[in-house]
MDTraj code that builds the backbone (N, CA, C; nanometers):
import mdtraj as md
import numpy as np

residues = "MET ALA GLY ARG PRO ARG THR ILE ASP ARG ASP LYS VAL LEU ASP ALA ALA GLU ALA VAL VAL THR ARG ASP GLY ALA SER GLY LEU THR ILE ASP ALA VAL ALA LYS GLU ALA GLY ILE THR LYS GLY GLY VAL GLN TYR ALA PHE GLY SER LYS GLU LYS LEU ILE ARG ALA MET ILE ARG ARG TRP GLY ASP THR PHE GLU GLU GLU VAL MET ALA PHE ALA GLY GLU ASN PRO ALA PRO GLU THR VAL ILE LEU GLY HIS ILE GLU ALA SER ARG ARG THR ASP LYS ASP GLU ALA SER ARG SER ALA VAL MET MET THR ALA LEU LEU GLN GLN PRO ASP GLN VAL ALA GLU SER ARG GLU TRP TYR ASN SER ARG LEU GLN GLY LEU ASP PRO SER SER GLU HIS ALA ARG ARG ALA ARG LEU ALA PHE LEU ALA SER GLU GLY VAL PHE PHE LEU LYS SER PHE ASN LEU ILE ASP LEU ASP GLU GLU ALA TRP GLU GLU VAL PHE GLY ASP ILE LEU ALA LEU ALA GLY PRO ASP SER ALA GLU LYS".split()
xyz = np.array([
    [4.2357, 3.5048, 1.9325],
    [4.3029, 3.4056, 1.8510],
    [4.2021, 3.2984, 1.8115],
    [4.1830, 3.2832, 1.6824],
    [4.0866, 3.1850, 1.6321],
    [4.1476, 3.0459, 1.6389],
    [4.0690, 2.9533, 1.6899],
    [4.1140, 2.8147, 1.6981],
    [4.0868, 2.7401, 1.5695],
    [4.1337, 2.6193, 1.5658],
    [4.1099, 2.5328, 1.4525],
    [3.9606, 2.4995, 1.4449],
    [3.9010, 2.4983, 1.3255],
    [3.7593, 2.4645, 1.3167],
    [3.7343, 2.3235, 1.3710],
    [3.6276, 2.3095, 1.4446],
    [3.5927, 2.1807, 1.5017],
    [3.5374, 2.0912, 1.3915],
    [3.5809, 1.9676, 1.3892],
    [3.5301, 1.8751, 1.2893],
    [3.4180, 1.7917, 1.3495],
    [3.3260, 1.7530, 1.2663],
    [3.2130, 1.6716, 1.3082],
    [3.2401, 1.5291, 1.2620],
    [3.2349, 1.4360, 1.3532],
    [3.2524, 1.2943, 1.3216],
    [3.1190, 1.2414, 1.2675],
    [3.1132, 1.2213, 1.1363],
    [2.9884, 1.1779, 1.0722],
    [2.9397, 1.0435, 1.1269],
    [3.0315, 0.9527, 1.1565],
    [2.9909, 0.8235, 1.2121],
    [2.9267, 0.8401, 1.3493],
    [2.9797, 0.9324, 1.4290],
    [2.9216, 0.9593, 1.5609],
    [2.7792, 1.0146, 1.5448],
    [2.7606, 1.1002, 1.4469],
    [2.6269, 1.1557, 1.4225],
    [2.5330, 1.0455, 1.3733],
    [2.5824, 0.9577, 1.2865],
    [2.4998, 0.8458, 1.2404],
    [2.4652, 0.7515, 1.3552],
    [2.5613, 0.7275, 1.4445],
    [2.5332, 0.6462, 1.5636],
    [2.4226, 0.7104, 1.6465],
    [2.4311, 0.8413, 1.6622],
    [2.3299, 0.9144, 1.7388],
    [2.1936, 0.9038, 1.6704],
    [2.1907, 0.9167, 1.5382],
    [2.0648, 0.9065, 1.4640],
    [2.0041, 0.7669, 1.4804],
    [2.0873, 0.6636, 1.4748],
    [2.0366, 0.5274, 1.4946],
    [1.9829, 0.5095, 1.6358],
    [2.0499, 0.5689, 1.7342],
    [2.0016, 0.5609, 1.8726],
    [1.8649, 0.6279, 1.8851],
    [1.8481, 0.7416, 1.8197],
    [1.7193, 0.8119, 1.8235],
    [1.6110, 0.7262, 1.7599],
    [1.6406, 0.6690, 1.6442],
    [1.5444, 0.5853, 1.5731],
    [1.5075, 0.4633, 1.6566],
    [1.6067, 0.4000, 1.7176],
    [1.5814, 0.2819, 1.7996],
    [1.4938, 0.3169, 1.9197],
    [1.5199, 0.4297, 1.9804],
    [1.4475, 0.4709, 2.1011],
    [1.3106, 0.5310, 2.0690],
    [1.3051, 0.6188, 1.9660],
    [1.1854, 0.6996, 1.9425],
    [1.1097, 0.6675, 1.8140],
    [1.1658, 0.5801, 1.7301],
    [1.1014, 0.5480, 1.6037],
    [1.1293, 0.6544, 1.4978],
    [1.0765, 0.6313, 1.3778],
    [1.1019, 0.7217, 1.2648],
    [1.0505, 0.8620, 1.2913],
    [0.9372, 0.8720, 1.3594],
    [0.8803, 1.0050, 1.3834],
    [0.9665, 1.0879, 1.4779],
    [1.0500, 1.0217, 1.5576],
    [1.1371, 1.0930, 1.6504],
    [1.2669, 1.1409, 1.5893],
    [1.2909, 1.1015, 1.4649],
    [1.4161, 1.1392, 1.3986],
    [1.4068, 1.2825, 1.3474],
    [1.4607, 1.3734, 1.4268],
    [1.4673, 1.5139, 1.3880],
    [1.6124, 1.5589, 1.4001],
    [1.6445, 1.6649, 1.3318],
    [1.7801, 1.7217, 1.3415],
    [1.8097, 1.7573, 1.4881],
    [1.7110, 1.8142, 1.5561],
    [1.7287, 1.8530, 1.6962],
    [1.7565, 1.7315, 1.7849],
    [1.6781, 1.6239, 1.7676],
    [1.6970, 1.5039, 1.8501],
    [1.8337, 1.4418, 1.8256],
    [1.8770, 1.4379, 1.6998],
    [2.0083, 1.3812, 1.6668],
    [2.1188, 1.4684, 1.7271],
    [2.1032, 1.5997, 1.7185],
    [2.2034, 1.6907, 1.7743],
    [2.2177, 1.6688, 1.9247],
    [2.1049, 1.6599, 1.9933],
    [2.1099, 1.6378, 2.1381],
    [2.1756, 1.5044, 2.1707],
    [2.1403, 1.4008, 2.0968],
    [2.1975, 1.2672, 2.1207],
    [2.3480, 1.2663, 2.0951],
    [2.3918, 1.3403, 1.9923],
    [2.5340, 1.3445, 1.9556],
    [2.6138, 1.4448, 2.0390],
    [2.5422, 1.5305, 2.1110],
    [2.6107, 1.6319, 2.1909],
    [2.6711, 1.7436, 2.1077],
    [2.6026, 1.7746, 1.9974],
    [2.6471, 1.8841, 1.9107],
    [2.5283, 1.9753, 1.8815],
    [2.5512, 2.0809, 1.8088],
    [2.4425, 2.1728, 1.7741],
    [2.3657, 2.1216, 1.6527],
    [2.2453, 2.1755, 1.6350],
    [2.1677, 2.1427, 1.5143],
    [2.2476, 2.1820, 1.3904],
    [2.3162, 2.2959, 1.4002],
    [2.3998, 2.3401, 1.2889],
    [2.5101, 2.2401, 1.2572],
    [2.5615, 2.1734, 1.3590],
    [2.6638, 2.0715, 1.3378],
    [2.6107, 1.9530, 1.2585],
    [2.4878, 1.9107, 1.2902],
    [2.4245, 1.8008, 1.2156],
    [2.4020, 1.8448, 1.0710],
    [2.3513, 1.9672, 1.0548],
    [2.3257, 2.0180, 0.9196],
    [2.4557, 2.0370, 0.8421],
    [2.5615, 2.0783, 0.9094],
    [2.6916, 2.0917, 0.8444],
    [2.7400, 1.9560, 0.7935],
    [2.7202, 1.8528, 0.8754],
    [2.7687, 1.7194, 0.8396],
    [2.6847, 1.6543, 0.7294],
    [2.5532, 1.6802, 0.7287],
    [2.4652, 1.6081, 0.6354],
    [2.3788, 1.6972, 0.5472],
    [2.3607, 1.8209, 0.5819],
    [2.2840, 1.9121, 0.4982],
    [2.1359, 1.9143, 0.5275],
    [2.0736, 1.7978, 0.5388],
    [1.9294, 1.7914, 0.5615],
    [1.8941, 1.6577, 0.6256],
    [1.7731, 1.6503, 0.6740],
    [1.7246, 1.5253, 0.7335],
    [1.7231, 1.4140, 0.6281],
    [1.6829, 1.4475, 0.5063],
    [1.6771, 1.3484, 0.3993],
    [1.8156, 1.2915, 0.3700],
    [1.9162, 1.3786, 0.3679],
    [2.0529, 1.3312, 0.3429],
    [2.1053, 1.2497, 0.4610],
    [2.0642, 1.2840, 0.5806],
    [2.0996, 1.2064, 0.6986],
    [2.0393, 1.0662, 0.6874],
    [1.9129, 1.0574, 0.6515],
    [1.8461, 0.9277, 0.6349],
    [1.9153, 0.8470, 0.5258],
    [1.9479, 0.9123, 0.4157],
    [2.0174, 0.8438, 0.3061],
    [2.1515, 0.7867, 0.3548],
    [2.2246, 0.8654, 0.4336],
    [2.3538, 0.8191, 0.4867],
    [2.3341, 0.7030, 0.5835],
    [2.2283, 0.7076, 0.6633],
    [2.1988, 0.5978, 0.7548],
    [2.1701, 0.4701, 0.6768],
    [2.0883, 0.4820, 0.5741],
    [2.0518, 0.3654, 0.4930],
    [2.1748, 0.3107, 0.4214],
    [2.2565, 0.4003, 0.3676],
    [2.3776, 0.3565, 0.2975],
    [2.4712, 0.2818, 0.3931],
    [2.4912, 0.3361, 0.5121],
    [2.5801, 0.2710, 0.6081],
    [2.5236, 0.1360, 0.6508],
    [2.3940, 0.1321, 0.6759],
    [2.3280, 0.0071, 0.7128],
    [2.3452, -0.0954, 0.6010],
    [2.3230, -0.0530, 0.4768],
    [2.3373, -0.1432, 0.3626],
    [2.4799, -0.1918, 0.3440],
    [2.5761, -0.1029, 0.3603],
    [2.7168, -0.1415, 0.3472],
    [2.7560, -0.2440, 0.4532],
    [2.7105, -0.2222, 0.5753],
    [2.7406, -0.3155, 0.6839],
    [2.6780, -0.4517, 0.6564],
    [2.5538, -0.4509, 0.6112],
    [2.4855, -0.5765, 0.5802],
    [2.5567, -0.6490, 0.4655],
    [2.5971, -0.5733, 0.3648],
    [2.6651, -0.6348, 0.2500],
    [2.7975, -0.6991, 0.2922],
    [2.8685, -0.6364, 0.3846],
    [2.9917, -0.6956, 0.4373],
    [2.9622, -0.8290, 0.5050],
    [2.8524, -0.8355, 0.5797],
    [2.8134, -0.9598, 0.6449],
    [2.7791, -1.0663, 0.5416],
    [2.7046, -1.0278, 0.4387],
    [2.6684, -1.1218, 0.3320],
    [2.7942, -1.1802, 0.2685],
    [2.8869, -1.0925, 0.2337],
    [3.0078, -1.1384, 0.1652],
    [3.0989, -1.2192, 0.2576],
    [3.0924, -1.1946, 0.3873],
    [3.1692, -1.2767, 0.4816],
    [3.1180, -1.4206, 0.4780],
    [2.9882, -1.4384, 0.4612],
    [2.9311, -1.5726, 0.4498],
    [2.9546, -1.6315, 0.3105],
    [2.9488, -1.5474, 0.2081],
    [2.9571, -1.5951, 0.0696],
    [3.1001, -1.6247, 0.0246],
    [3.1984, -1.5557, 0.0797],
    [3.3370, -1.5782, 0.0401],
    [3.3764, -1.4962, -0.0819],
    [3.4979, -1.5215, -0.1288],
    [3.5503, -1.4471, -0.2441],
    [3.4950, -1.5010, -0.3751],
    [3.4629, -1.4107, -0.4653],
    [3.4133, -1.4442, -0.5997],
    [3.3023, -1.5494, -0.5978],
    [3.1986, -1.5267, -0.5208],
    [3.0936, -1.6276, -0.5088],
    [3.0017, -1.6313, -0.6302],
    [2.9431, -1.7468, -0.6535],
    [2.8378, -1.7602, -0.7542],
    [2.7149, -1.6854, -0.7029],
    [2.6258, -1.6436, -0.7917],
    [2.5060, -1.5707, -0.7481],
    [2.4246, -1.6466, -0.6424],
    [2.4142, -1.7783, -0.6563],
    [2.3386, -1.8568, -0.5590],
    [2.4052, -1.8525, -0.4207],
    [2.5380, -1.8468, -0.4192],
    [2.6118, -1.8406, -0.2932],
    [2.5919, -1.7049, -0.2264],
    [2.5835, -1.5994, -0.3056],
    [2.5545, -1.4669, -0.2498],
    [2.4154, -1.4686, -0.1857],
    [2.3201, -1.5329, -0.2512],
    [2.1849, -1.5436, -0.1956],
    [2.1891, -1.6183, -0.0621],
    [2.2648, -1.7275, -0.0563],
    [2.2772, -1.8015, 0.0697],
    [2.3401, -1.7140, 0.1779],
    [2.4406, -1.6344, 0.1410],
    [2.5028, -1.5426, 0.2352],
    [2.4032, -1.4383, 0.2852],
    [2.3202, -1.3902, 0.1945],
    [2.2176, -1.2922, 0.2306],
    [2.1192, -1.3535, 0.3300],
    [2.0752, -1.4742, 0.3014],
    [1.9792, -1.5414, 0.3897],
    [2.0413, -1.5633, 0.5279],
    [2.1649, -1.6067, 0.5304],
    [2.2324, -1.6310, 0.6579],
    [2.2502, -1.5004, 0.7360],
    [2.2878, -1.3942, 0.6691],
    [2.3032, -1.2648, 0.7367],
    [2.1685, -1.2172, 0.7915],
    [2.0615, -1.2355, 0.7158],
    [1.9275, -1.1983, 0.7634],
    [1.8896, -1.2807, 0.8854],
    [1.9199, -1.4077, 0.8806],
    [1.8877, -1.4976, 0.9921],
    [1.9544, -1.4528, 1.1214],
    [2.0745, -1.4008, 1.1111],
    [2.1514, -1.3636, 1.2299],
    [2.1243, -1.2208, 1.2799],
    [2.0295, -1.1544, 1.2187],
    [1.9935, -1.0188, 1.2600],
    [1.9253, -1.0231, 1.3958],
    [1.9727, -0.9390, 1.4877],
    [1.9108, -0.9375, 1.6207],
    [1.7882, -0.8466, 1.6227],
    [1.7162, -0.8491, 1.7347],
    [1.5893, -0.7764, 1.7474],
    [1.6065, -0.6260, 1.7276],
    [1.7109, -0.5667, 1.7878],
    [1.7326, -0.4227, 1.7732],
    [1.7629, -0.3860, 1.6289],
    [1.8444, -0.4678, 1.5640],
    [1.8785, -0.4415, 1.4248],
    [1.7559, -0.4553, 1.3351],
    [1.6723, -0.5528, 1.3625],
    [1.5486, -0.5706, 1.2848],
    [1.4558, -0.4518, 1.3041],
    [1.4479, -0.4025, 1.4268],
    [1.3646, -0.2859, 1.4549],
    [1.4167, -0.1632, 1.3801],
    [1.5494, -0.1440, 1.3829],
    [1.6102, -0.0326, 1.3081],
    [1.5823, -0.0477, 1.1590],
    [1.5892, -0.1698, 1.1106],
    [1.5627, -0.1951, 0.9685],
    [1.4218, -0.1533, 0.9313],
    [1.3265, -0.1860, 1.0174],
    [1.1880, -0.1490, 0.9903],
    [1.1724, 0.0023, 0.9848],
    [1.2362, 0.0707, 1.0773],
    [1.2281, 0.2165, 1.0795],
    [1.2949, 0.2741, 0.9543],
    [1.4101, 0.2187, 0.9185],
    [1.4810, 0.2665, 0.7993],
    [1.3962, 0.2437, 0.6740],
    [1.3320, 0.1276, 0.6655],
    [1.2477, 0.1004, 0.5486],
    [1.1292, 0.1960, 0.5447],
    [1.0734, 0.2270, 0.6589],
    [0.9630, 0.3230, 0.6645],
    [1.0094, 0.4595, 0.6133],
    [1.1258, 0.5008, 0.6591],
    [1.1803, 0.6298, 0.6129],
    [1.2127, 0.6237, 0.4643],
    [1.2676, 0.5125, 0.4212],
    [1.3056, 0.4949, 0.2812],
    [1.1845, 0.5049, 0.1888],
    [1.0745, 0.4452, 0.2296],
    [0.9553, 0.4440, 0.1448],
    [0.8953, 0.5826, 0.1253],
    [0.9370, 0.6781, 0.2056],
    [0.8885, 0.8150, 0.1910],
    [0.9726, 0.8938, 0.0907],
    [1.0789, 0.8334, 0.0401],
    [1.1705, 0.8996, -0.0526],
    [1.1690, 0.8246, -0.1862],
    [1.1011, 0.8757, -0.2885],
    [1.0912, 0.8041, -0.4166],
    [1.2266, 0.7637, -0.4762],
    [1.3281, 0.8497, -0.4629],
    [1.4583, 0.8138, -0.5189],
    [1.5207, 0.6979, -0.4423],
    [1.4943, 0.6897, -0.3124],
    [1.5451, 0.5778, -0.2322],
    [1.4731, 0.4486, -0.2685],
    [1.3441, 0.4573, -0.2971],
    [1.2689, 0.3399, -0.3403],
    [1.3282, 0.2885, -0.4711],
    [1.3591, 0.3786, -0.5632],
    [1.4184, 0.3396, -0.6910],
    [1.5545, 0.2729, -0.6694],
    [1.6362, 0.3283, -0.5794],
    [1.7665, 0.2674, -0.5496],
    [1.7492, 0.1292, -0.4900],
    [1.6519, 0.1124, -0.4020],
    [1.6268, -0.0187, -0.3407],
    [1.5803, -0.1188, -0.4453],
    [1.4947, -0.0747, -0.5348],
    [1.4479, -0.1618, -0.6426],
    [1.5661, -0.2088, -0.7270],
    [1.6542, -0.1159, -0.7606],
    [1.7740, -0.1517, -0.8378],
    [1.8603, -0.2513, -0.7615],
    [1.8744, -0.2283, -0.6301],
    [1.9552, -0.3190, -0.5483],
    [1.8964, -0.4596, -0.5496],
    [1.7650, -0.4708, -0.5278],
    [1.7003, -0.6030, -0.5292],
    [1.7145, -0.6694, -0.6657],
    [1.6936, -0.5926, -0.7717],
    [1.7084, -0.6492, -0.9057],
    [1.8505, -0.6998, -0.9301],
    [1.9501, -0.6234, -0.8835],
    [2.0887, -0.6673, -0.9037],
    [2.1205, -0.7897, -0.8187],
    [2.0604, -0.8005, -0.7015],
    [2.0837, -0.9175, -0.6161],
    [2.0352, -1.0449, -0.6861],
    [1.9249, -1.0344, -0.7576],
    [1.8668, -1.1506, -0.8247],
    [1.9160, -1.1698, -0.9677],
    [1.9825, -1.0700, -1.0224],
    [2.0177, -1.0666, -1.1638],
    [2.0981, -1.1877, -1.2121],
    [2.1959, -1.2331, -1.1382],
    [2.2826, -1.3394, -1.1868],
    [2.2239, -1.4787, -1.1808],
    [2.1044, -1.4907, -1.1254],
    [2.0438, -1.6231, -1.1132],
    [1.9878, -1.6683, -1.2480],
    [2.0215, -1.7891, -1.2868],
    [1.9785, -1.8459, -1.4147],
    [1.8405, -1.9097, -1.3981],
    [1.7361, -1.8518, -1.4585],
    [1.6015, -1.9052, -1.4396],
    [1.5813, -2.0452, -1.4973],
    [1.6752, -2.0924, -1.5789],
    [1.6617, -2.2284, -1.6318],
    [1.7191, -2.3324, -1.5345],
    [1.7818, -2.2860, -1.4279],
    [1.8416, -2.3758, -1.3289],
    [1.7472, -2.3938, -1.2104],
    [1.7192, -2.5199, -1.1801],
    [1.6342, -2.5510, -1.0646],
    [1.6953, -2.4926, -0.9365],
    [1.8256, -2.5062, -0.9219],
    [1.8940, -2.4562, -0.8025],
    [1.8797, -2.3037, -0.7918],
    [1.8966, -2.2344, -0.9034],
    [1.8848, -2.0878, -0.9017],
    [1.7415, -2.0455, -0.8710],
    [1.6433, -2.1174, -0.9250],
    [1.5036, -2.0833, -0.8958],
    [1.4723, -2.1055, -0.7480],
    [1.5277, -2.2111, -0.6909],
    [1.5072, -2.2363, -0.5477],
    [1.5765, -2.1284, -0.4638],
    [1.6940, -2.0862, -0.5065],
    [1.7652, -1.9788, -0.4358],
    [1.6826, -1.8500, -0.4408],
    [1.6258, -1.8204, -0.5572],
    [1.5419, -1.7008, -0.5709],
    [1.4204, -1.7078, -0.4778],
    [1.3538, -1.8222, -0.4759],
    [1.2378, -1.8406, -0.3894],
    [1.2781, -1.8275, -0.2418],
    [1.3902, -1.8859, -0.2054],
    [1.4383, -1.8780, -0.0674],
    [1.4717, -1.7333, -0.0300],
    [1.5341, -1.6614, -0.1222],
    [1.5660, -1.5203, -0.0982],
    [1.4385, -1.4409, -0.0712],
    [1.3395, -1.4582, -0.1569],
    [1.2135, -1.3847, -0.1400],
    [1.1440, -1.4243, -0.0096],
    [1.1492, -1.5516, 0.0257],
    [1.0899, -1.5972, 0.1518],
    [1.1636, -1.5361, 0.2715],
    [1.2960, -1.5325, 0.2643],
    [1.3721, -1.4767, 0.3772],
    [1.3446, -1.3277, 0.3938],
    [1.3334, -1.2557, 0.2838],
    [1.3010, -1.1137, 0.2919],
    [1.1604, -1.0952, 0.3493],
    [1.0676, -1.1794, 0.3067],
    [0.9310, -1.1702, 0.3577],
    [0.9235, -1.1927, 0.5074],
    [0.9851, -1.2993, 0.5565],
    [0.9780, -1.3280, 0.7001],
    [1.0558, -1.2229, 0.7786],
    [1.1665, -1.1759, 0.7231],
    [1.2441, -1.0721, 0.7911],
    [1.1590, -0.9459, 0.8097],
    [1.0929, -0.9010, 0.7044],
    [1.0122, -0.7788, 0.7151],
    [0.8860, -0.8008, 0.7982],
    [0.8241, -0.9169, 0.7882],
    [0.7076, -0.9443, 0.8724],
    [0.7435, -0.9354, 1.0204],
    [0.8579, -0.9931, 1.0559],
    [0.9001, -0.9879, 1.1961],
    [0.9471, -0.8465, 1.2337],
    [1.0210, -0.7819, 1.1453],
    [1.0721, -0.6470, 1.1736],
    [0.9601, -0.5476, 1.1984],
    [0.8514, -0.5624, 1.1235],
    [0.7377, -0.4717, 1.1389],
    [0.6364, -0.5224, 1.2426],
    [0.6767, -0.6259, 1.3179],
    [0.5913, -0.6843, 1.4227],
    [0.4566, -0.7312, 1.3690],
    [0.4568, -0.7856, 1.2481],
    [0.3334, -0.8380, 1.1903],
    [0.3154, -0.9862, 1.2203],
    [0.4228, -1.0518, 1.2643],
    [0.4146, -1.1897, 1.3126],
    [0.5011, -1.2019, 1.4373],
    [0.4624, -1.2941, 1.5221],
    [0.5410, -1.3239, 1.6418],
    [0.6158, -1.4539, 1.6177],
    [0.7462, -1.4470, 1.6185],
    [0.8291, -1.5664, 1.6080],
    [0.9308, -1.5614, 1.7210],
    [0.9282, -1.6625, 1.8066],
    [1.0328, -1.6677, 1.9079],
    [1.1613, -1.7171, 1.8407],
    [1.2681, -1.7187, 1.9151],
    [1.3997, -1.7557, 1.8597],
    [1.3971, -1.8942, 1.7951],
    [1.3310, -1.9884, 1.8607],
    [1.3252, -2.1253, 1.8085],
    [1.2510, -2.1301, 1.6739],
    [1.1366, -2.0620, 1.6666],
    [1.0594, -2.0599, 1.5414],
    [1.1371, -1.9881, 1.4309],
    [1.2061, -1.8780, 1.4669],
    [1.2879, -1.8028, 1.3711],
    [1.3938, -1.8944, 1.3102],
    [1.4641, -1.9667, 1.3963],
    [1.5689, -2.0578, 1.3494],
    [1.5105, -2.1700, 1.2639],
    [1.3946, -2.2190, 1.3029],
    [1.3268, -2.3239, 1.2269],
    [1.2917, -2.2756, 1.0859],
    [1.2312, -2.1572, 1.0785],
    [1.1922, -2.1008, 0.9486],
    [1.3160, -2.0811, 0.8608],
    [1.4214, -2.0221, 0.9171],
    [1.5413, -2.0003, 0.8364],
    [1.6113, -2.1307, 0.8017],
    [1.6010, -2.2300, 0.8882],
    [1.6540, -2.3619, 0.8530],
    [1.5825, -2.4179, 0.7308],
    [1.4505, -2.4033, 0.7285],
    [1.3722, -2.4490, 0.6130],
    [1.4096, -2.3703, 0.4868],
    [1.4248, -2.2399, 0.5018],
    [1.4600, -2.1555, 0.3871],
    [1.5982, -2.1948, 0.3341],
    [1.6940, -2.2124, 0.4230],
    [1.8289, -2.2512, 0.3796],
    [1.8294, -2.3902, 0.3163],
    [1.7476, -2.4801, 0.3680],
    [1.7382, -2.6139, 0.3082],
    [1.6834, -2.6045, 0.1659],
    [1.5876, -2.5167, 0.1465],
    [1.5311, -2.4964, 0.0128],
    [1.6361, -2.4444, -0.0839],
    [1.7208, -2.3543, -0.0361],
    [1.8178, -2.2879, -0.1233],
    [1.9525, -2.3583, -0.1292],
    [1.9745, -2.4564, -0.0424],
    [2.1062, -2.5192, -0.0321],
    [2.1527, -2.5860, -0.1592],
    [2.2827, -2.6172, -0.1664],
    [2.3430, -2.6732, -0.2877],
    [2.2768, -2.8003, -0.3363],
    [2.2261, -2.8838, -0.2453],
    [2.1635, -3.0066, -0.2926],
    [2.0122, -2.9995, -0.2887],
    [1.9589, -2.8775, -0.2839],
    [1.8134, -2.8617, -0.2764],
    [1.7442, -2.9083, -0.4038],
    [1.8144, -2.9066, -0.5162],
    [1.7531, -2.9483, -0.6427],
    [1.7165, -3.0957, -0.6398],
    [1.7857, -3.1760, -0.5600],
    [1.7570, -3.3184, -0.5540],
    [1.6435, -3.3505, -0.4571],
    [1.6015, -3.2544, -0.3749],
    [1.5005, -3.2813, -0.2711],
    [1.3619, -3.2843, -0.3284],
])
top = md.Topology()
chain = top.add_chain()
for i, resn in enumerate(residues, 1):
    res = top.add_residue(resn, chain, resSeq=i)
    for name in ("N", "CA", "C"):
        top.add_atom(name, md.element.get_by_symbol(name[0]), res)
traj = md.Trajectory(xyz[None], top)
């Protein structure tokens, strides 16, 4: 008697893939390692995602969706472009060490996929698109956004050492630059 086909929980597999990346880095991300971490067969991982590249794409998409939810939680409903930038900066500021490490690994994997690089470029362009370059406030928001991304990636890739106090100080300065009354400063 044939049983019901077993379903694969894609989120569980993505959780397993993130655990592998966090523990072993990008080079450790293999279909076999993810299968072992998830407690399923390699065929199960391939059934759920098709290939390692599609698995990475799904990881990046989920990571991006989660981050965007955090940004919008800070920005509120129907925010102005500058407010979205402030939400982005605040969400970046609150990223913990493990999440930053995962981000670095994801970016490393992403840079190996030309189509993913193009999608990221489009995402960054759309994030900045609504800012009015004739507005001092919008230009400051743009500069603050670029600064926050720079410090986030420098720390994520372990290119600078910032303790918690220095991290908060830097983001305080960035938020002050981008804040609503920054044009008067």
